[in-house]
C-alpha positions as CSV (number, residue, x, y, z in Angstrom):
1,M,-23.8,22.8,-17.6
2,K,-27.5,22.6,-18.5
3,K,-28.8,19.1,-19.3
4,Q,-30.3,19.2,-22.8
5,T,-33.9,18.0,-23.0
6,L,-36.8,18.3,-25.4
7,W,-38.1,21.2,-23.3
8,N,-34.9,23.4,-23.5
9,S,-33.7,22.4,-27.0
10,E,-33.8,24.7,-30.0
11,W,-36.5,23.8,-32.5
12,N,-37.1,24.5,-36.1
13,C,-40.1,23.7,-38.3
14,I,-39.5,20.5,-40.3
15,V,-41.1,22.1,-43.4
16,C,-39.9,25.7,-43.6
17,G,-37.1,25.8,-41.1
18,K,-38.5,28.7,-39.1
19,Q,-37.1,28.8,-35.6
20,L,-39.9,27.9,-33.1
21,L,-39.8,29.2,-29.5
22,N,-40.9,27.4,-26.4
23,I,-43.4,30.0,-25.2
24,C,-43.3,28.6,-21.6
25,L,-39.5,28.4,-21.1
26,M,-38.6,30.1,-17.9
27,P,-35.2,31.4,-16.7
28,D,-35.2,29.0,-13.7
29,D,-35.8,25.9,-15.8
30,E,-32.2,24.9,-15.2
31,E,-33.2,23.8,-11.7
32,Y,-36.3,21.9,-12.9
33,D,-36.0,18.3,-14.2
34,N,-38.0,18.8,-17.4
35,S,-36.7,15.7,-19.2
36,G,-40.2,14.2,-19.5
37,V,-41.9,17.3,-20.9
38,H,-42.5,18.1,-24.6
39,P,-41.9,21.8,-25.4
40,N,-44.9,24.1,-25.6
41,I,-43.8,25.7,-28.8
42,E,-45.6,28.1,-31.2
43,G,-46.6,25.2,-33.4
44,G,-46.8,21.5,-32.7
45,T,-44.7,18.4,-32.1
46,A,-44.9,15.1,-34.0
47,E,-43.5,11.7,-33.5
48,I,-42.1,10.1,-36.6
49,S,-41.9,6.3,-37.0
50,F,-40.3,4.4,-39.8
51,G,-41.3,0.8,-40.4
52,Y,-39.8,-2.1,-42.3
53,G,-39.1,-1.2,-45.9
54,S,-38.0,2.3,-45.2
55,R,-34.3,3.1,-45.4
56,N,-34.8,4.8,-42.0
57,D,-36.6,1.8,-40.4
58,Q,-36.3,1.4,-36.7
59,I,-36.1,-2.4,-36.6
60,E,-33.3,-2.2,-34.1
61,N,-35.9,-0.8,-31.8
62,L,-37.5,-4.2,-31.7
63,L,-34.4,-6.3,-31.9
64,E,-32.6,-4.5,-29.1
65,C,-35.7,-3.9,-27.0
66,A,-34.8,-0.2,-27.4
67,N,-37.3,2.6,-27.3
68,Y,-36.3,5.6,-29.3
69,K,-38.4,7.9,-31.3
70,Y,-37.9,10.8,-33.7
71,I,-39.6,14.1,-32.6
72,A,-40.1,17.0,-35.0
73,C,-41.8,20.3,-34.8
74,L,-44.1,22.0,-37.3
75,C,-45.1,25.6,-37.3
76,D,-48.8,26.6,-37.3
77,D,-48.6,28.1,-40.9
78,C,-47.0,24.9,-42.4
79,F,-49.5,22.7,-40.5
80,D,-52.4,24.7,-41.9
81,E,-50.9,24.5,-45.4
82,K,-50.2,20.7,-45.2
83,R,-53.3,19.7,-43.1
84,K,-54.9,17.9,-46.0
85,L,-52.0,15.5,-46.0
86,I,-52.3,14.6,-42.3
87,K,-54.5,12.0,-40.8
88,K,-56.5,12.8,-37.6
89,V,-57.3,9.6,-35.8
90,Y,-59.1,8.6,-32.6
91,I,-57.1,6.3,-30.3
92,L,-59.3,3.6,-28.9
93,E,-58.1,1.5,-26.0
94,K,-59.2,-2.1,-26.7
95,K,-59.9,-4.5,-23.8
96,E,-59.6,-8.2,-24.4
97,F,-60.8,-10.8,-22.0
98,I,-59.2,-14.2,-22.3
99,I,-60.5,-17.2,-20.3
100,R,-57.7,-19.3,-18.8
101,E,-58.0,-22.9,-17.9
102,E,-57.8,-23.4,-14.1
103,E,-54.5,-24.8,-13.0
């Protein structure tokens, strides 16, 4: 039995429901451990987080030291149509230097 992963799962656009294909899925992928790979679909993937105040909040993520995420797909057409509602951000890695007292 094939292990279900993000790579070999079936995906549909979260907006229109269109089935999205993994354009790089190969017949021999059953032998490859692809559990850490996002699908290369004809569209994009998105991580969805719900914070405090949402009825879907993920507070147990913090309380149980769990680490789960919601992953969704969006087809190119729906992305282009909804692009004005999406924020494009730069991710900056901040370094912080803290001086410690000598022990």
